[in-house]
C-alpha positions, 0 to 999 in steps of 0.5 A: 499499500502506498502513503502519501507523506511531506518533507519540510526543509527550511532555508535562512538566507541572511546576505545579498546574493548568498548562495545556500547549497543544501540536502533534503534526506527522504525515508528510505521506504521511499519510492517516488517524488511526486511534487514540490511547493515552496512558500517564504516568510521575511525574518527582519528588514534590518540591515546588517551592513552599516553602510548597506541602503534600506530595503526597497519596500517595492519596486516601480517599473514602467512597462514597455509597449513595442508598437509596430510603426509603417513596417511595410516601408520602414520596417522599424519598430517603436518602443514607447514608455507608458503607465499600465496597470501591469506590475513586475512580480517581484524575484525573490531568488532561484530554487534547484533540486537535483537527485544523486541518481539522476544526471541533471535538475528534476526541479527549477524555479524562480521564486516571486514574492506573489502574484502582482497582477492577480486582479488585473481585469477583475471587475467584480470586486472593484474596491476589494483587492484580489489576494491569493487567499481570497480570490480562489487560488488553491495553493498546490504542489508543482508535479514531478515524478522521479524514482527516489533510488537515492535517499539524498536530494541535492539542492540549490538556491540563490538570493536575487532580492537582496542583491537588487535592493544592494542590502542584507535581507534576512528571509526564510524559504521553506521546501516541501517535497511530497513523496509516495512511501510504501507501507 
């Protein structure tokens, strides 16, 4: 009989651009890795370097719209900067996982704060801002199907938000590895 379980691993990031290598130990009776999920939380916004600037609360960007201009005659593309409702998702870091028995990474993702454009075009809730937890976005793991021949997963995480804001930001990334075990 197969049973589903989860292994939780926490990674603490304290310095800008910090790269963490870690291992996730699987139980010996693990048959498959069936999914991966991640989350995170801010521990402290205080700086650890006296000369580092304060972290930016939000990164404001203007979007770039490519507008085709008389392509039959000149073939040129005009680039125009305009303000728009679309916002760039704030990148926190990069996460990669590799099985010791596999030749390459089986999971790689960019870690974002949240979906900054979640409520774009949703006029049904005017005045009530859309959030992941209020607008029915069920959190589920990303499905992967890997044989668990090894009992160790190698992991790698690279900080991006500290580097972008030129400050040491103390935060924690939690990785959930879903597995099938045999009873």
